[in-house]
N, C-alpha and C positions, 0 to 999 in steps of 0.2 A: 601492568597490563600483560606482561609475559606469562604470569601465573594463570591468568584467565584463559589464555589460548591453549594451555596444556590439556584442557579438558575437551577440546574440539575434535572433530572427526579427522580421519587420516588425510594426509596431504593429497591434493588432487592435481592431475596433470593439466587439466583445462577447466575453465569456468565460463559459463555462458550467462550473461545478464540480459534480460528482456525488458524493454521499456513499458510505459503505462499503456494498458489495453483499452480501457473505456468502452467495454462492450463490443470490441472489434473481433468477433468470432472468425469471420472470413480471413482477416489479416493474420491472426495467430495460426490458423490452419495452414495458410500459405507460407508463413515464416517458418513454421515447424518443418514443412516439406523441404524448404531450402536449407535448413540446418541439417537435415538428414542427408541431403545431397553433398553438403560441404564436409560433414564430419563422418558420414557413413556409420559403421558399427561403433565407432568411438563415442558417438552421442549417448549411447546406452550407459557408458561409464563416466559421463561428464556431468558434473553438478550444474543444474540449471536454476537460476534465481530470477524470479519475477519481482520487479521492483515496485509493484503496488498499483493501485487505482484500476480496479477491474470493472467498475460501473460508471454510469452517468455520461454526460456530455453528448457527443455526436453518435456514439455507438448505440444501436437499438437492440442488441442481443445479449444483455447482461446475464439473463437467466441461462440461456444456452451456453454462453461462454463459461460460466462457473461450473455448469455440468461438465463441460469439456475439460476444464482444469482439474476437477476432482478425479475424473477418469484417468487423466494423464498421470497424476500423482500416484494413483494405485498401480498403474502399469509399469512404473519406473523403479520401484523399490524404495525402502526407507532412506530418508535424508538425501535422496538424489534430486528431488524437486522441492524447492523452497519458495515460500510466498511471503513477501513483505506486506505490511499494512500501509496503505496509502491514506491520505486525508479523506478521500471520497469513501473508501471502504470503512474507515473508522466512523465516519458520520452516518453512513447507511446502517451500520451495526448499532450505533447509539439510538437511531430512530426506531429500530425494531424492538429495543428494550434492554434492560440492564443485564439480562442473562446472555445476551448475544455480544456484548461489548468485549473486544479482544484485550483483556486486562486480567490482572490478578483480582478475583472477586473481593479479596480482603481489602483492597485499596479503594473500593467504591464508597463514596459518602452515602449516608442514609437517605439524603435528599439530593438527587442529582441536579436539581434546579439551582443549587448553590454554585454550580459551574458557570452560570450566566454572568458575564462581566457587566458591571453596573453602567458602564458608559455606552453600551450597545443600544441603539434605538429599537423600541418594541416592534416596529414594522419590519424588522430584519429577520424575525424568527417566529415560529408558531408558538401560540400562547395557551392552548387549551391544557387543562389540568390532567395530570397523570399521577397515579399513586406512586410515590417514591421519586417523582420528577423525571426529567429527561435531560441527559447531558446536552450542554449548549450546542455542540457540533451537530447533534441529531436534530435539535430544534431549528437550526439554520438550514440543514439539508432538506428537511421536509417542507419548508416554506415554498409555496407555489411560484414565487419569484426568485427562487434560490439561484445563486451564482454557480452552484454545483451542476446546474442543469440536470437535476435529479428526475425530472418528469419522464425521461426516456427509460429510467430504471423501473418506475411504476408501470409504464407501458409494457416493458418486457415481461413483467410478472402478471400480465393479463388485466390491468386496470385501464379502462378506456380513457383516452386523452381528455375528453370533456369532463371527466369525473375527478380530475386531479385538483383538489382544493385543500384548504387548511382545515379540514374537518376530521374529527376523531374517528368517525366510522370508516373513512378512507384509509387511515393508518391501520386500523384493525383488519381491513380487507387485504392490505399489503402483507401484514404479519401472517395472515392465514394462507396467503398464496406463496410465500417464500418457503421452500422445502426445508425440513430439519437439517438435511445434509448441507444446505447452503448456509444456514445459521451456524452450524458447526465449523464450516470453512472460514467464515468471518471471525468466529470466536477464537480460532486457533492461529490467526495471522501473527507473524512475528514482527516486532518493532525494530529489530536489528539482527543482521546475520554477519557473523565473524568467522572467517576460515583461514587456516594455514594453506599456503600454496607452495608449489615447487619452483615458482618463478619469483624474481625480485619484485617488491621488497619482502616477499614470503608471507604476506598477510593481506587480506582484503576485508573491508568493513562496508556493508551495504545498509543504508538507511534511506527511506523514501525521499526525504528533503535534504537534510544536512544537519551538522552539529552546530551548536551555538559557539562561535569562535572564542569568546572571552570567558568561557567557563571550562574547567578541566574536562578533557575528553573522557578520562577514566570514570568519573562519577556519572557522566551522561550515559556512557555505555552500560554501566551497572544498572542504572534506572531503566534503560531501554530493554535490557535483557530480562529484568523482572516484570516488565510491562506495568510499571507503577504509575497509575493514572494521577496520583496526587503528588508526585515527586517534583519539588520546586526547581530542582537542578535542570529539568528539561522543559521548563515553562517560563516564558517571559511575562505572561499574564495567565491567571488561572483559567482553565477551560480550553486552552490551546497547547497541544503538545508540539513543541517547536521542531524537533527532528522529523516529525510526520507532516507538519503543515507550514513550516517556516519558509523563509526566502534566503537563507544563508547558503549560497552556492560555493563559497570559498573553501579551500582546504583548511582543516583545523590545524593550527600550528603545532599541537602536541603530536600529530601523526606524520609530519613531514619526514620523508625517508624511512618511515617505519611501516606504513600501510598505504594501500590504495583505497580511497574513499569513493564509493559509487552510489549514485542516486538516479531517480527519475524526476518527476514532479515539475520541472521548469519549462517544459514545452519546446525544448530544442536539444540538440546534441552538442556536447563540448568535451573533448578528450585532451586532457593535459597529462603531465607526467604522473601525478599521484592523485588527481581529482578527475573523475569521469561522470558525466551526466548523459543519460540515454533516455530521451523522451520526445521522439519525433511526433507522437500522436497527442501529446498533452495539451497543446494550445486549444484545438477545436474538438479533440476527441477523435476516435477512429471512425470518421465518416467514410462512406463508400470509396472515396478516392484517396483516403489517407494511406500513408506508408508506415508500417510498424518496423522498428529496428531492434536488433540484438547486437551485442558485442561479444566476440570470442576472445578470451584471454588465455595465454599471454600475448598472442600476436596482435591483439587490438583490431581485429578485422570486423567490419560492420556487415551484417547480413540483414537483408530487407525482405519484406513480405512481397 
């Protein structure tokens, strides 16, 4: 693993990691002001990592939020603002079509419907036919009874609440309404972010959910860096990329005393020696009264919206 890190960017004094946003535009604006107050001019030279899940759930401003994130990235310089792919973002991108999926296009199967697990009940996903198929996560996301609570994302892109159904024409309306800049944002999301730091243990690894504990970390990180949608090392069942959508919150044994592993995804905050979870908005989403959190490393200080 040490060989891999040699190619990473220069060591950073501080790192800021921000939890799941779920359309919470007002929360991130407020949080950002509080980060500016806390860090002052130092924020400009601090690497900021968003831990994923920019859409769905209680937040009603996904479109406006992604606009804000794109502008923020442009204003801060190359590699200073990084964006992880969350399970909601991956599913949203899959629903929009194969050209939007954040992966190496070479790893996409000719028929994306092959990603649908055989044991999943047909009433759990949309079934209309699409040329080339649709990845299972997109079919789940677009279902009007989706557990992703994706209806709020449709609404934020101008589709009326009463029109959100499992109809092909509604999907096309959403595709037409999502700006190309947003599709590019989704397509470029990273599956893993690994950085050297100037504080112990001198490395951090960020993934949206976590690593599979009984499979070697090195091969999982390699597959995540490649964004290989078909790599079996990061899937317990085909169609579900475990480090993006799994429930393994434990520290990976290969990384103990070697790296800090940081995630969002779980709907709460948990800060341990080498495993950090920041996701105060994840359970319900960034509803109007929700509080968004960030963590500043190395001091491990929590900043709220």
